[in-house]
Every structure is written in C-alpha cells, then in structure tokens.
FIPA-455281 format. One record per residue (C-alpha): residue number from 1; x, y, z. Coordinates in Angstrom, 3 decimals. Layout:
N
- resi_c1_c2_c3
- NUM_X_Y_Z
...
end
This chain:
303
- resi_c1_c2_c3
- 1_56.436_130.564_112.213
- 2_56.232_126.207_111.512
- 3_56.495_127.974_108.046
- 4_59.816_130.371_108.290
- 5_61.024_127.739_110.658
- 6_60.466_124.825_107.363
- 7_61.619_127.357_105.261
- 8_65.396_127.758_107.213
- 9_65.527_124.015_107.195
- 10_64.934_123.817_103.121
- 11_67.318_126.428_102.704
- 12_69.547_124.151_104.719
- 13_69.420_121.094_103.007
- 14_69.410_123.000_99.260
- 15_72.312_125.540_99.301
- 16_75.534_124.387_100.541
- 17_77.673_126.034_102.932
- 18_80.184_128.341_101.782
- 19_82.971_127.009_103.644
- 20_82.633_123.490_101.622
- 21_85.934_122.258_102.190
- 22_85.541_118.596_102.143
- 23_85.447_116.368_98.945
- 24_82.981_115.043_100.255
- 25_80.986_118.413_99.658
- 26_81.939_119.787_96.363
- 27_80.367_116.508_94.567
- 28_77.353_116.610_96.386
- 29_77.241_120.780_95.455
- 30_78.285_120.240_92.481
- 31_75.191_117.093_91.474
- 32_72.938_120.225_93.128
- 33_74.071_122.783_89.828
- 34_73.832_119.443_87.575
- 35_69.930_118.898_89.855
- 36_69.213_122.762_89.406
- 37_69.987_123.841_85.508
- 38_69.391_120.023_83.724
- 39_70.609_120.670_80.009
- 40_71.803_117.984_78.054
- 41_76.091_119.244_77.646
- 42_75.655_119.743_81.776
- 43_73.891_116.487_81.780
- 44_77.090_115.010_80.935
- 45_79.561_116.602_82.695
- 46_76.815_115.262_85.769
- 47_78.198_111.436_83.842
- 48_81.393_112.300_85.052
- 49_80.736_113.819_88.043
- 50_79.596_110.814_89.430
- 51_82.520_108.564_87.786
- 52_84.301_110.918_90.085
- 53_81.925_111.189_92.786
- 54_82.351_107.211_92.677
- 55_85.430_106.488_93.289
- 56_85.567_109.128_96.081
- 57_82.846_106.646_98.132
- 58_85.164_102.959_97.151
- 59_87.901_105.590_98.591
- 60_86.288_106.434_101.700
- 61_87.401_109.924_100.518
- 62_84.168_111.973_101.152
- 63_86.105_113.350_105.076
- 64_89.124_114.287_103.027
- 65_89.448_117.607_102.980
- 66_90.296_120.162_100.124
- 67_94.282_121.035_101.459
- 68_94.397_116.866_102.284
- 69_93.910_116.164_98.933
- 70_95.434_118.777_97.039
- 71_98.935_118.262_99.183
- 72_98.765_114.357_98.515
- 73_98.567_114.712_95.332
- 74_101.285_117.530_95.270
- 75_103.733_115.796_97.652
- 76_103.943_112.540_95.368
- 77_107.795_112.406_94.307
- 78_110.068_111.014_97.308
- 79_111.241_114.427_99.133
- 80_113.673_114.847_102.284
- 81_109.833_115.113_103.915
- 82_108.455_112.039_102.006
- 83_112.101_110.099_103.427
- 84_111.579_111.583_106.781
- 85_108.513_109.656_107.304
- 86_107.299_113.527_108.326
- 87_104.384_113.367_106.466
- 88_102.569_110.294_106.329
- 89_99.530_111.048_106.779
- 90_99.207_112.632_103.377
- 91_100.881_109.975_102.015
- 92_98.134_107.679_103.264
- 93_95.929_109.853_101.836
- 94_97.751_110.019_98.061
- 95_97.386_106.345_98.513
- 96_93.264_106.847_98.201
- 97_93.231_108.956_94.954
- 98_94.692_108.979_91.482
- 99_97.192_111.766_90.374
- 100_95.077_113.068_88.169
- 101_91.628_113.137_89.956
- 102_91.223_116.493_91.529
- 103_92.201_118.058_88.289
- 104_89.258_116.537_87.445
- 105_87.378_117.781_90.058
- 106_88.071_120.675_89.108
- 107_87.803_120.878_84.954
- 108_84.410_119.495_85.727
- 109_83.739_122.250_88.041
- 110_84.685_124.686_85.146
- 111_83.001_123.196_82.202
- 112_79.719_123.452_84.328
- 113_79.683_126.595_85.614
- 114_80.440_128.107_81.821
- 115_77.541_126.019_80.166
- 116_75.181_127.050_83.210
- 117_75.955_130.285_83.033
- 118_76.015_130.579_78.787
- 119_72.135_129.515_79.882
- 120_71.991_132.698_80.443
- 121_71.533_132.427_84.958
- 122_72.814_134.984_86.656
- 123_76.618_134.407_88.229
- 124_75.043_135.500_91.811
- 125_72.529_133.072_92.114
- 126_74.902_129.902_90.643
- 127_77.983_130.654_91.860
- 128_77.490_129.494_96.226
- 129_76.732_126.402_94.275
- 130_80.332_126.446_92.941
- 131_82.459_128.024_96.401
- 132_84.362_124.141_96.529
- 133_85.362_124.073_93.314
- 134_86.714_127.405_93.539
- 135_88.559_126.960_96.705
- 136_89.825_123.777_95.218
- 137_90.367_125.679_91.614
- 138_92.769_128.479_94.323
- 139_94.403_125.599_95.837
- 140_95.923_123.900_93.123
- 141_97.411_126.862_91.670
- 142_99.194_127.620_94.510
- 143_100.511_124.186_95.113
- 144_101.739_124.430_90.861
- 145_103.645_127.797_91.993
- 146_104.875_126.887_95.420
- 147_105.957_123.696_92.662
- 148_107.300_126.338_90.122
- 149_108.957_128.344_92.472
- 150_110.760_125.580_94.060
- 151_112.165_123.965_90.962
- 152_113.574_127.810_90.239
- 153_115.124_128.161_93.590
- 154_116.479_124.518_92.835
- 155_118.454_125.523_89.139
- 156_119.970_129.451_91.147
- 157_121.132_126.926_93.530
- 158_123.199_124.256_91.282
- 159_123.433_126.608_88.355
- 160_123.690_130.491_89.656
- 161_125.735_132.486_90.898
- 162_126.694_130.777_94.117
- 163_127.259_127.743_92.314
- 164_130.757_125.897_92.514
- 165_132.831_125.597_88.218
- 166_133.779_122.255_87.590
- 167_136.774_121.236_85.846
- 168_136.351_119.498_82.287
- 169_136.628_115.921_84.034
- 170_133.367_117.232_86.125
- 171_131.572_118.455_83.675
- 172_131.785_115.877_81.334
- 173_130.773_113.175_84.702
- 174_127.813_114.917_85.715
- 175_126.809_115.725_82.071
- 176_126.454_112.322_81.924
- 177_124.974_112.098_85.207
- 178_121.344_113.593_84.054
- 179_120.649_110.843_81.421
- 180_121.181_108.368_84.467
- 181_117.862_107.623_86.625
- 182_117.499_108.943_90.029
- 183_114.470_109.249_91.879
- 184_114.666_113.039_92.796
- 185_112.852_116.098_91.381
- 186_115.076_117.751_88.380
- 187_117.799_118.887_88.570
- 188_118.996_116.454_90.967
- 189_120.657_117.533_94.683
- 190_123.574_114.795_93.279
- 191_126.753_116.026_91.882
- 192_129.963_114.688_91.537
- 193_133.390_116.207_92.107
- 194_136.749_114.985_90.767
- 195_138.996_117.543_91.478
- 196_142.579_117.923_91.580
- 197_143.899_120.796_93.787
- 198_147.328_122.299_93.656
- 199_146.639_124.485_96.315
- 200_145.450_123.230_99.159
- 201_146.641_125.034_102.854
- 202_147.989_122.383_105.178
- 203_151.645_123.130_108.196
- 204_153.736_120.894_109.998
- 205_153.659_123.232_113.164
- 206_151.913_125.895_115.170
- 207_154.013_128.605_113.446
- 208_153.384_130.572_110.679
- 209_156.418_130.166_108.981
- 210_155.939_126.100_108.362
- 211_152.146_127.168_105.697
- 212_152.413_125.667_102.942
- 213_151.283_124.708_99.737
- 214_150.443_121.027_99.192
- 215_148.186_119.174_95.612
- 216_145.828_116.597_96.611
- 217_142.732_115.253_94.920
- 218_139.261_114.338_95.896
- 219_136.712_111.962_94.414
- 220_133.571_111.851_96.048
- 221_129.698_113.528_95.997
- 222_128.139_117.658_96.101
- 223_124.504_117.840_97.664
- 224_122.633_120.429_97.122
- 225_120.111_121.720_100.114
- 226_117.562_122.145_97.962
- 227_115.571_123.913_101.048
- 228_117.681_126.585_101.145
- 229_117.098_130.093_99.803
- 230_118.801_131.503_96.816
- 231_118.790_134.755_97.194
- 232_118.083_135.418_101.060
- 233_118.336_138.662_103.102
- 234_118.376_137.045_106.157
- 235_121.973_136.572_107.860
- 236_121.779_133.121_109.198
- 237_119.392_131.484_106.192
- 238_122.716_133.448_103.720
- 239_125.399_131.928_106.028
- 240_123.730_128.125_105.637
- 241_125.767_126.726_102.631
- 242_123.909_125.375_99.580
- 243_125.672_122.272_99.091
- 244_127.830_119.821_100.735
- 245_130.234_117.325_99.765
- 246_132.344_114.701_101.003
- 247_134.266_111.842_99.512
- 248_138.526_109.822_99.166
- 249_141.548_111.756_98.735
- 250_144.508_111.776_98.133
- 251_147.117_114.450_99.274
- 252_150.513_114.356_97.946
- 253_153.701_113.772_99.708
- 254_155.123_117.527_100.888
- 255_158.080_116.266_98.689
- 256_156.459_116.373_95.575
- 257_156.823_119.521_94.056
- 258_153.996_121.978_93.116
- 259_151.843_119.375_90.112
- 260_152.360_116.160_91.066
- 261_151.103_113.728_88.449
- 262_147.565_112.716_89.221
- 263_147.221_109.367_88.008
- 264_151.185_108.038_88.460
- 265_152.375_110.374_91.730
- 266_152.269_108.600_94.986
- 267_149.604_110.342_97.402
- 268_148.480_109.625_100.759
- 269_145.135_107.243_100.782
- 270_142.611_110.028_103.120
- 271_139.006_111.615_103.130
- 272_137.402_114.937_102.856
- 273_134.226_116.316_104.062
- 274_133.203_120.409_102.129
- 275_130.333_122.971_104.030
- 276_130.172_125.219_100.479
- 277_133.487_126.308_99.133
- 278_135.497_125.174_101.808
- 279_136.968_121.697_102.489
- 280_138.349_119.673_104.931
- 281_140.910_117.030_103.860
- 282_142.839_114.248_106.582
- 283_144.946_111.360_105.890
- 284_146.491_109.458_109.141
- 285_149.129_107.162_106.230
- 286_152.461_108.282_105.916
- 287_152.165_111.283_108.214
- 288_149.366_112.630_109.812
- 289_148.235_115.445_107.490
- 290_145.499_118.326_107.066
- 291_144.508_120.061_103.956
- 292_142.149_123.023_104.333
- 293_140.737_124.766_101.194
- 294_138.508_125.895_99.068
- 295_136.649_123.779_95.869
- 296_136.332_124.746_92.628
- 297_139.452_125.824_89.586
- 298_142.171_128.194_90.000
- 299_141.859_127.816_86.400
- 300_138.281_127.689_84.511
- 301_137.182_123.814_83.670
- 302_141.393_122.839_84.391
- 303_142.240_122.407_87.450
end
C-alpha cells in the first residue's frame, strides 16, 4: 500500500492538472515538457519560456487565470465599459502583462509541442502537458473572433443599409475627420452633422390646418451605438436606434419661403436632438417653435 501511495503522490507531482487555469500552472507544465523531452531546439524554446516565466514572477502574476490574462490583453482600448470603470479588475491586470505576452506563451507552447512530436513522441503521451496552452490558444482565438465580429458590426451600423445618408458637406467633413487621431477603434462612433433641410414639420396650433413645412439647419455630432446589433431579429432590439445626434439648429421664420439661403437668411438659433432617423429641433427666439423632421437629404448629397 505504501508503494501505491508513493506512486500516486509522484504522479501528482509529475503530471499537471488537465484543468490547469493559471499562468503559473501553464509555465510549470511547459517547463516539465522541456525537462522530459530534451533536445537543442527544445532547450532553445525553453530559454524563451524562462524569460516569459520571469515576467510572470516579477509581475506577481502566477495566480492570474487564463481568462483574466486573455481579457486583459483583449480589452486595452478605451471602450465605453472601460470609461465607465466597469472593468477595474481586468484593467489592473492589463498593467501587469506586456501587450504581446499571451501570444508569446502561445508561440512557445506551439513550437515545443511541434518539436517534441517531430522527435517521435506519441501525441497522446505529450498532449496532457500542453492542455493549458491549448486552452489559452482557444481563448485567444475566441477573443480575436469577438474583436473581428465587433468590428464588422461597427462597419455595418455606420456604413450599412440602416445608416443615414449624408449630404456633400457631411461627406467631405467626415472623410477629413478620419485622419484626426481619436481615442476610438476604427470606425469612430462619432460623425459630424452639417444638415440643411427644407422639410421640417411644425404647427402653430393643435389643428391639422396649422401644420406646414419649414426649413432648418443643424450642426452638431452624431454618435453611433456600436453595442447594438446591426441585423437583429429581436423586436425590442430592432426598435432601438443605432445612432443619436444633438447640436445647434437654425430655424427659419414662417415667412422665409421654401428654400431660404442657409448662409444669409435670418435664422432663429436653438438646439436639436435626434433618435435614429428622426429629430426634434426647438427655438425660443421670436416665438417658440418646435420642428419635427427626418435626418438625411431628400436629394442625394444635396439637402
């Protein structure tokens, strides 16, 4: 019985746990592979492993889980969640590890496994030592896929079928804006609004006959909601706007005619807010006026 007990203890000290989930366990497992299957090439990758393991020791990151390490590297950009301070723990973790650290561990693990299998070691024999690296690789692949999917979703929301049409001035301004460095992932959620619309609706009373069209100008910003799915089958989600806008508005007098000059007419200043393709503009100058309208030019690239 003593022999069996010693064998069990020895096996526990030699074989890593199949569910190893920390950086410390991962590096210990790879070190064991380097020691068990020595060769010049394996030893060279072992030296690189030692340098990565030293970083883990210096940063006191042995107890960090693979999920924490992956999340830290995948979420370094100033997203809304980060700005709202909702990821304080993983942001602290990100400061502990270099940006390419997890990729370095993945590279070492993959090359060690390849060299050892090329030396004729059976895959079933050696793969248990690389279970943590395989798990890390899957987590990194999932994170890469999530980033790619998020980027495609942002492009779909901002430039896809449900995005607003821009006039010529807005096209030029927003094309130039992309060359201005902004702390956002591309595409930026911010877009400039510089709109002239002769089809705003207003009324002087609650009677239908008092409704009429009135011109207005709007200058401000449009902010896209990239957290919303562009193509969703959820009714509630589909009713949620993909973008919001706000800024300055100039509302024409009722006697200004259908197409007042946007540069020389006597516009009444106010403000506007927009939810998706709809907006409300208001001015309290020379009589209160509330204008309701739809974003986007009637004639492509004009107004």
